[in-house]
C-alpha positions as CSV (number, residue, x, y, z in Angstrom):
1,S,62.3,98.2,83.8
2,V,65.0,99.8,85.9
3,Y,64.4,97.3,88.7
4,D,64.7,94.3,86.4
5,R,67.9,95.5,84.7
6,L,69.6,96.4,88.0
7,F,68.5,93.2,89.9
8,K,69.8,91.1,87.0
9,T,73.2,92.9,87.3
10,F,73.4,92.9,91.1
11,S,72.4,89.2,91.5
12,Q,74.9,87.7,89.0
13,Y,77.8,88.0,91.4
14,P,78.7,85.6,94.3
15,N,79.6,88.6,96.4
16,R,79.7,92.4,96.3
17,L,82.5,93.0,98.8
18,A,83.4,96.6,99.5
19,G,86.1,97.8,97.2
20,S,85.7,94.7,94.9
21,T,85.4,94.7,91.1
22,N,82.0,93.0,91.5
23,L,80.6,95.9,93.5
24,E,82.3,98.4,91.2
25,A,80.4,96.8,88.3
26,C,77.1,97.1,90.2
27,F,77.7,100.8,91.0
28,N,78.6,101.5,87.4
29,A,75.2,99.9,86.3
30,L,73.4,101.9,88.9
31,E,75.1,105.1,88.0
32,S,74.2,104.6,84.3
33,E,70.5,104.1,85.1
34,L,70.4,107.3,87.3
35,K,72.3,109.4,84.6
36,A,69.9,108.1,81.9
37,A,67.0,109.4,84.0
38,G,68.6,112.9,84.1
39,L,70.0,112.6,87.6
40,A,73.5,113.5,88.8
41,P,74.8,110.7,91.1
42,R,77.9,111.4,93.2
43,H,80.3,109.4,95.3
44,Q,81.3,109.7,98.9
45,T,84.6,107.8,99.1
46,F,86.5,106.4,102.1
47,P,89.2,103.8,102.9
48,T,88.3,100.5,104.4
49,I,89.9,97.1,105.2
50,V,88.3,93.9,103.9
51,Q,89.1,90.2,104.3
52,E,90.3,88.7,101.0
53,T,90.8,85.0,100.4
54,E,94.0,84.2,98.6
55,R,93.3,80.4,98.5
56,C,91.0,77.9,100.1
57,V,91.4,74.2,99.1
58,F,90.1,71.2,101.0
59,T,90.9,67.7,99.9
60,Y,89.4,64.4,101.3
61,D,90.8,61.0,100.4
62,G,93.0,62.6,97.8
63,K,90.2,64.4,96.0
64,E,89.5,68.2,96.1
65,V,86.0,68.9,97.6
66,P,84.3,71.7,95.6
67,G,82.3,74.6,97.2
68,V,84.5,75.1,100.4
69,Y,84.5,78.7,101.7
70,L,86.4,80.4,104.5
71,T,84.3,81.9,107.2
72,D,84.5,85.4,108.4
73,N,87.2,85.5,111.1
74,G,86.8,89.0,112.3
75,P,90.0,90.9,113.0
76,A,92.1,87.7,112.7
77,P,91.9,86.3,109.2
78,F,92.7,82.6,108.7
79,V,96.4,82.1,107.8
80,T,98.3,78.8,107.8
81,P,102.1,78.5,107.0
82,A,101.4,75.1,105.5
83,P,98.4,72.9,104.8
84,I,96.6,71.3,107.8
85,S,96.4,67.5,107.3
86,G,95.0,64.7,109.4
87,P,92.3,62.1,109.6
88,V,88.8,63.4,108.9
89,V,86.1,62.5,111.6
90,Y,82.4,63.4,111.5
91,V,81.4,64.5,115.1
92,G,77.7,65.5,114.9
93,N,77.2,68.8,116.7
94,G,80.8,68.7,118.2
95,S,79.6,68.4,121.8
96,V,81.4,66.2,124.3
97,A,78.5,63.7,124.1
98,N,78.9,63.3,120.3
99,L,82.7,63.0,120.7
100,D,82.4,60.0,123.0
101,G,84.3,57.1,121.4
102,K,85.8,59.3,118.6
103,D,89.4,60.2,118.5
104,V,89.7,63.8,117.1
105,K,93.3,64.5,118.3
106,G,95.2,65.8,115.3
107,A,92.0,65.4,113.1
108,I,89.9,67.6,110.9
109,A,86.4,67.5,112.5
110,V,83.2,67.7,110.4
111,I,80.4,69.4,112.4
112,D,76.7,69.5,111.3
113,A,75.8,73.1,111.8
114,S,72.1,72.4,111.4
115,L,72.0,70.5,114.7
116,T,71.2,72.1,118.1
117,G,73.8,72.5,120.8
118,I,76.8,73.0,118.5
119,R,80.1,73.1,120.4
120,I,83.2,74.1,118.3
121,P,85.3,74.7,121.5
122,D,84.8,71.1,122.6
123,V,86.3,69.8,119.4
124,F,89.4,71.9,119.7
125,T,89.8,71.1,123.4
126,H,90.0,67.4,122.4
127,G,92.8,68.2,119.9
128,A,91.2,68.8,116.5
129,K,93.3,70.8,114.1
130,A,90.5,72.3,112.0
131,V,86.7,72.2,111.6
132,V,84.5,71.8,108.5
133,L,81.0,73.2,109.2
134,V,78.3,71.7,107.1
135,G,75.1,73.7,106.6
136,D,71.8,73.8,104.7
137,D,68.7,75.9,104.3
138,K,67.8,75.4,107.9
139,I,70.4,77.8,109.1
140,D,71.0,81.5,108.5
141,Q,74.1,83.7,108.6
142,W,73.2,85.2,111.9
143,R,73.2,81.8,113.6
144,M,76.5,80.9,111.9
145,S,78.1,84.3,112.9
146,R,77.1,83.8,116.5
147,L,78.5,80.3,116.4
148,C,81.9,81.5,115.2
149,Y,82.1,84.6,117.3
150,T,81.6,82.5,120.5
151,T,84.6,80.4,119.6
152,A,88.3,81.3,119.9
153,T,89.2,83.5,117.0
154,L,92.3,81.8,115.7
155,V,90.8,78.3,115.0
156,P,90.8,77.1,111.4
157,R,87.2,76.6,110.1
158,V,85.6,76.5,106.7
159,Y,82.0,76.0,105.5
160,L,80.5,73.5,103.1
161,S,77.0,72.8,101.9
162,R,75.3,69.6,103.0
163,E,74.9,68.5,99.4
164,A,78.7,68.8,98.7
165,A,79.5,67.2,102.0
166,Q,77.3,64.2,101.3
167,S,78.7,63.9,97.8
168,A,82.2,63.8,99.2
169,G,81.3,61.3,101.9
170,L,82.2,63.6,104.7
171,L,79.1,62.9,106.8
172,L,80.3,59.3,107.1
173,A,83.9,60.1,107.8
174,D,85.2,57.9,110.6
175,G,88.9,58.8,110.7
176,S,90.0,56.0,108.3
177,R,90.7,58.5,105.5
178,S,92.7,61.7,105.6
179,G,92.1,65.3,104.5
180,S,94.1,68.4,104.0
181,L,93.1,72.1,104.3
182,D,95.2,74.7,102.5
183,A,93.8,78.2,103.1
184,R,94.9,81.8,103.5
185,A,92.9,85.0,104.0
186,V,94.4,88.5,104.5
187,L,93.1,91.9,105.4
188,K,93.5,94.2,102.4
189,D,93.3,98.0,102.2
190,K,90.4,99.0,99.9
191,S,88.8,102.2,98.6
192,A,85.1,102.1,99.2
193,M,82.2,104.5,98.5
194,N,78.6,105.4,99.0
195,L,76.7,106.5,95.8
196,W,74.2,109.2,96.4
197,V,71.9,111.5,94.4
198,E,69.7,114.4,95.2
199,L,66.3,114.4,93.6
200,P,64.9,117.6,92.0
201,C,63.1,119.8,94.5
202,K,61.5,123.2,94.9
203,S,63.9,125.9,95.9
204,G,63.1,127.6,99.2
205,W,60.1,125.5,100.2
206,V,59.7,125.7,104.0
207,A,57.1,124.0,106.3
208,D,56.5,124.2,110.1
209,L,60.1,123.8,111.1
210,G,61.0,127.2,109.5
211,R,63.9,125.8,107.5
212,E,64.3,123.7,104.4
213,E,64.0,120.0,105.1
214,V,65.9,116.9,103.9
215,L,64.6,113.4,103.7
216,V,67.0,110.4,103.2
217,L,66.1,107.1,101.4
218,S,68.7,104.4,101.6
219,A,69.7,100.8,100.7
220,R,72.9,99.0,101.0
221,L,74.5,97.4,97.9
222,D,77.5,95.7,99.3
223,T,77.6,92.2,100.9
224,Y,79.6,90.7,103.8
225,G,78.2,87.5,105.0
226,F,79.2,84.5,107.1
227,T,81.2,83.3,104.1
228,P,82.4,86.6,102.5
229,D,83.3,85.0,99.2
230,Y,79.9,83.5,98.7
231,S,77.2,86.0,99.9
232,P,75.0,87.0,96.9
233,D,72.5,88.6,99.4
234,L,69.7,88.7,96.8
235,R,67.3,90.4,99.2
236,Y,69.5,93.4,99.5
237,A,70.2,93.3,95.8
238,A,66.4,93.6,95.3
239,N,66.2,96.4,97.8
240,A,68.8,98.5,96.0
241,A,67.3,97.9,92.6
242,L,63.8,98.9,94.0
243,L,65.2,102.0,95.6
244,A,66.8,103.0,92.2
245,D,63.5,102.4,90.5
246,T,61.6,104.5,93.1
247,A,64.1,107.3,93.0
248,I,63.8,107.6,89.2
249,A,60.0,107.5,89.4
250,L,60.0,110.3,92.0
251,A,62.4,112.4,90.0
252,Q,60.2,112.0,86.9
253,G,57.2,113.0,88.8
254,G,58.3,116.6,89.1
255,A,60.1,118.8,91.7
256,L,59.5,117.7,95.3
257,N,58.9,120.0,98.2
258,R,61.7,118.6,100.4
259,H,65.2,117.8,99.4
260,V,65.4,114.0,99.0
261,V,68.8,112.4,99.1
262,V,68.9,108.8,97.9
263,V,72.0,106.9,99.1
264,F,73.3,103.4,98.2
265,F,75.7,102.3,101.0
266,G,78.8,100.6,99.7
267,S,80.1,99.1,103.0
268,H,78.4,97.7,106.0
269,Y,81.6,96.1,107.1
270,A,83.1,97.4,110.4
271,A,79.9,98.3,112.1
272,Q,77.9,99.8,109.2
273,E,80.8,102.1,108.2
274,G,79.1,103.3,105.0
275,A,76.2,104.7,107.0
276,R,78.5,106.0,109.8
277,F,80.6,107.9,107.3
278,F,77.5,109.3,105.6
279,Y,76.2,110.7,108.8
280,H,79.6,112.0,109.9
281,A,79.7,114.1,106.8
282,I,76.3,115.4,107.7
283,D,77.2,116.0,111.4
284,M,80.2,118.0,110.4
285,T,78.0,120.7,108.9
286,D,76.7,121.6,112.3
287,K,79.2,124.2,113.5
288,S,77.5,124.5,116.9
289,A,78.6,120.9,117.6
290,N,82.0,120.8,115.8
291,D,84.9,123.3,116.3
292,V,86.6,122.0,113.1
293,D,84.6,121.5,109.9
294,L,85.6,119.5,106.9
295,S,87.0,122.5,105.1
296,E,89.4,123.2,107.9
297,R,90.4,119.5,107.8
298,A,91.1,119.9,104.1
299,G,93.4,122.8,104.9
300,R,95.4,120.7,107.4
301,Y,95.8,118.0,104.9
302,E,97.1,120.4,102.3
303,T,99.6,121.9,104.8
304,E,100.9,118.4,105.5
305,R,101.3,117.6,101.8
306,K,103.2,120.8,101.2
307,D,105.5,120.0,104.1
308,I,106.1,116.5,102.7
309,D,106.9,117.9,99.3
310,A,109.5,120.2,100.9
311,Y,111.1,117.2,102.7
312,L,111.2,115.1,99.5
313,S,112.7,117.9,97.5
314,F,115.5,118.4,100.1
315,A,116.1,114.7,100.7
316,Q,116.4,113.9,97.0
317,T,118.9,116.7,96.3
318,Q,121.0,117.4,99.4
319,N,122.8,115.6,102.2
320,V,120.7,116.1,105.4
321,I,123.5,115.5,107.9
322,E,125.5,118.7,107.5
323,S,122.5,121.1,107.2
324,R,120.9,122.9,110.1
325,T,117.7,124.1,108.5
326,A,114.3,123.2,109.9
327,I,113.6,120.8,107.0
328,A,117.0,119.1,107.5
329,R,116.4,118.7,111.2
330,E,113.1,116.9,110.5
331,L,114.8,114.6,108.0
332,Q,117.6,114.0,110.5
333,Q,115.1,112.7,113.0
334,R,113.6,110.4,110.4
335,L,117.0,109.1,109.4
336,K,117.9,108.5,113.1
337,K,114.7,106.5,113.5
338,E,115.6,104.3,110.5
339,L,119.1,103.7,112.0
340,I,117.6,102.8,115.4
341,S,115.1,100.5,113.7
342,A,117.8,98.7,111.8
343,V,119.7,98.0,115.0
344,G,116.5,96.8,116.6
345,R,115.6,94.5,113.7
346,Q,119.0,92.9,113.9
347,R,119.0,92.3,117.6
348,E,116.8,89.1,117.8
349,P,118.3,87.2,114.8
350,L,121.8,88.1,115.9
351,G,121.1,86.9,119.4
352,K,120.0,83.6,118.0
353,L,123.2,83.3,116.0
354,R,125.3,84.1,119.1
355,T,123.4,81.5,121.2
356,E,123.9,78.8,118.6
357,L,127.6,79.6,118.3
358,A,128.0,79.5,122.1
359,G,126.4,76.0,122.1
360,I,128.8,74.8,119.4
361,E,131.8,76.3,121.3
362,K,130.8,74.4,124.4
363,T,130.5,71.2,122.3
364,L,133.9,71.6,120.8
365,K,135.4,72.4,124.3
366,D,133.9,69.2,125.7
367,E,135.3,67.3,122.7
368,K,138.8,68.5,123.5
369,G,138.4,67.0,126.9
370,G,137.4,63.7,125.4
371,N,133.9,63.8,126.9
372,V,131.8,63.9,123.7
373,E,132.0,63.1,120.0
374,V,131.6,66.1,117.7
375,P,128.8,65.6,115.1
376,E,129.7,65.9,111.5
377,G,129.4,69.5,110.1
378,V,129.7,71.3,113.4
379,V,133.1,72.9,112.7
380,E,131.8,74.1,109.3
381,R,128.6,75.5,111.0
382,R,130.8,77.4,113.5
383,A,132.7,79.0,110.7
384,A,129.5,80.0,109.0
385,L,128.1,81.5,112.2
386,E,131.2,83.4,112.9
387,A,131.1,84.9,109.4
388,Q,127.5,86.0,109.8
389,I,128.1,87.5,113.2
390,T,131.1,89.4,111.9
391,T,129.1,90.8,109.0
392,A,126.3,91.8,111.3
393,D,128.7,93.5,113.7
394,A,130.2,95.5,110.9
395,E,126.7,96.6,109.7
396,R,125.8,97.7,113.2
397,A,129.0,99.6,113.5
398,T,128.3,101.5,110.3
399,W,124.8,102.4,111.5
400,N,126.1,103.6,114.8
401,E,128.8,105.7,113.0
402,L,126.1,107.4,111.0
403,R,124.2,108.2,114.2
404,T,127.4,109.8,115.5
405,E,127.8,111.8,112.4
406,L,124.2,113.1,112.9
407,V,125.1,114.3,116.3
408,R,128.4,116.0,115.1
409,G,126.8,117.4,111.9
410,E,129.7,116.1,109.9
411,F,129.3,113.5,107.1
412,N,132.2,111.2,106.2
413,N,132.1,111.4,102.4
414,Q,135.4,109.6,102.0
415,D,134.2,106.2,103.0
416,P,132.3,104.4,100.2
417,I,130.6,102.0,102.7
418,N,129.4,105.0,104.8
419,I,128.1,106.7,101.7
420,A,126.3,103.5,100.5
421,V,124.7,103.0,103.9
422,Y,123.5,106.6,104.1
423,Q,121.9,106.3,100.6
424,T,120.2,103.1,101.6
425,M,118.8,104.5,104.8
426,M,117.7,107.8,103.1
427,A,116.0,105.8,100.4
428,K,113.8,104.3,103.1
429,V,113.1,107.7,104.5
430,I,112.0,108.9,101.1
431,Q,109.9,105.8,100.6
432,D,108.0,106.5,103.8
433,L,107.5,110.1,102.8
434,E,106.2,109.2,99.4
435,L,103.8,106.6,101.0
436,R,102.5,109.3,103.3
437,R,102.1,111.7,100.5
438,S,99.9,109.2,98.5
439,E,97.8,108.6,101.7
440,I,97.3,112.4,102.2
441,T,96.4,112.9,98.5
442,K,93.8,110.2,98.8
443,M,92.5,111.7,102.1
444,I,92.2,115.1,100.4
445,A,90.2,113.6,97.6
446,D,87.9,111.6,100.0
447,N,87.4,114.6,102.2
448,Q,86.2,116.7,99.2
449,T,83.5,114.2,98.5
450,W,82.4,114.5,102.1
451,I,82.2,118.3,101.7
452,E,80.1,118.0,98.6
453,L,77.6,115.7,100.5
454,G,77.5,118.0,103.5
455,K,76.5,121.0,101.4
456,V,73.1,119.4,100.8
457,F,72.4,119.2,104.5
458,A,74.0,122.5,105.6
459,N,71.5,124.9,107.3
460,R,68.6,122.4,106.7
461,D,66.8,120.0,109.0
462,L,67.1,116.3,108.4
463,V,63.5,115.1,109.1
464,A,63.5,111.4,108.3
465,H,65.5,108.5,107.0
466,F,63.8,105.5,105.4
467,D,65.9,102.4,104.6
468,F,64.5,100.1,101.8
469,D,64.3,96.5,103.0
470,F,61.4,94.7,101.5
471,A,61.3,90.9,101.3
472,N,58.4,91.0,98.8
473,A,55.4,93.1,97.8
474,Q,52.6,91.1,99.4
475,D,53.4,90.2,103.0
476,P,52.7,92.6,106.0
477,W,55.5,95.0,106.7
478,M,56.7,97.2,109.6
479,L,58.7,100.3,109.9
480,S,61.9,99.4,111.7
481,I,62.2,101.2,115.0
482,I,64.9,99.1,116.5
483,N,67.9,101.3,117.6
484,A,65.8,104.4,116.9
485,S,67.1,105.9,120.2
486,S,70.6,104.5,120.2
487,L,73.2,103.1,117.8
488,Y,74.0,99.9,119.8
489,R,72.1,97.9,122.4
490,S,73.8,95.3,124.6
491,G,70.6,94.3,126.4
492,G,67.0,93.3,125.5
493,L,64.5,95.7,123.9
494,D,62.5,97.9,126.3
495,S,59.1,98.4,124.6
496,G,58.5,101.5,126.6
497,A,61.4,103.3,124.9
498,Y,59.6,102.8,121.5
499,L,56.0,103.7,122.4
500,R,56.3,107.1,120.7
501,H,57.6,105.4,117.5
502,L,54.8,102.8,117.7
503,F,52.2,105.5,118.2
504,A,53.4,107.3,115.1
505,V,53.4,104.1,113.1
506,S,49.9,103.2,114.3
507,S,48.7,106.5,113.0
508,I,49.9,105.5,109.5
509,Y,47.9,102.3,109.9
510,Y,44.7,103.5,111.5
511,G,44.8,107.1,110.3
512,T,44.9,110.3,112.5
513,A,42.3,111.0,115.1
514,D,41.0,114.1,113.3
515,G,40.4,112.1,110.2
516,S,42.8,114.1,108.0
517,E,44.7,110.9,107.2
518,K,42.7,107.8,106.4
519,G,45.5,105.3,107.0
520,I,46.3,102.1,105.1
521,Q,44.2,99.6,107.1
522,P,42.1,97.0,105.2
523,G,39.8,98.6,102.7
524,S,42.3,101.1,101.4
525,D,44.2,100.7,98.1
526,W,47.3,99.3,99.7
527,K,48.1,95.7,98.7
528,S,50.7,95.1,101.4
529,L,49.6,96.3,104.9
530,L,51.6,97.0,108.0
531,Y,52.1,94.1,110.4
532,K,49.3,94.9,112.8
533,P,50.4,92.8,115.8
534,A,53.6,94.9,116.1
535,L,51.5,98.0,116.8
536,S,50.7,96.6,120.3
537,P,53.9,95.5,122.1
């Protein structure tokens, strides 16, 4: 079946990170199934940033421990200039009580994440260099995420299964053996997407609202868990596979009354950005709420790209200093910024060289007075510093001369050094322009996919959005009404705010008062009933 084939594909990867080749393969399989059913899937593309692990190696007692994963570190990915080494100590839950009698200063602490009262901050307060979190089936990603997000961001921590920790002897570590952690994660620019498809429907069908209606069915396909590199998220893989199966079944059943859009979100990283961008494209079709629509945005992008093309054409063929055209003036400002930046970048390292030279000069002065013995190599170091400072001063003088030429509008084409510096600086200007042009080109392409999505919702009413999230097909289930009235909640749930939603859901269960709908309470053909206790808060 469609479900079986897709779930097999989705579940074979350790992660489906936004913009990854794993997720791309899953989207390709999904798209093939939809096309084979006669549907026309489309993409809504957008840029994103995702944590990517470059390396993560932990050794204990000279042996590499398998199955070690970096945790999600939010906006500050884990980077070490060199491996972190030290004695390895098991500290229970990491609390002060568990640290009693254990020396963790300069150590790598092993914390049992399944215990209550876990205290990562206490371990670092007592001098630990890094933490290895050991977990098992008793914990979930939400608990682990809360654990890490209540800790200072820039603390090194990795995750390891209990089985692997026991096998390596880490749960018995008493500090007599050493370990080393060599890890690095970076934030990478990625291109992400939502895959969506509109099911066949009857043209012009209108109900009580007086306009055509749109209904959205969704599931997310990407993953981003507590350990981003290992997050198969099989439940969501099943949800996406089931939604695809359902969409194809609906399409094969004939034209629907309403427009039904089925969307598979490709990034829930950064506060559900896939869903946010999906709805932004929809919201932008409402001209009563938006002064500028996506088509006008596309026009601005095209104008900027044309301007950049003109700048590039001029910069690559003419000297910008002696021209007084509008294009030349823009390029002159960009060249000026490059020259100012070059001076700024030189200032700190040059200052350090001057400070070091001043110290040496003082040492040599004291030596002449017979007060101190000059260490070996100091005279040679002074000569090297003086040469570096002289070179830097000459560079800065050339940069400042170019700035003067910009003001005068006269370029010294008789000095080879001046010409070489001009060419070097203009190459940076051109590089920045080419980078911006590639960004704008991608933005134009992305924006066009948003326009295509918005056309389905323009001048129509969005009447419902159902997200597929089924753990199985037997247990009681409940329509999610959390955050039905707002995107984020910082406090507890107020049941009163959800009474109207609960009333609507209870009508599904019990049926309507007039008997027009029988409901799905016991005795009906439904195998999996709604969770009845949730109907009475």
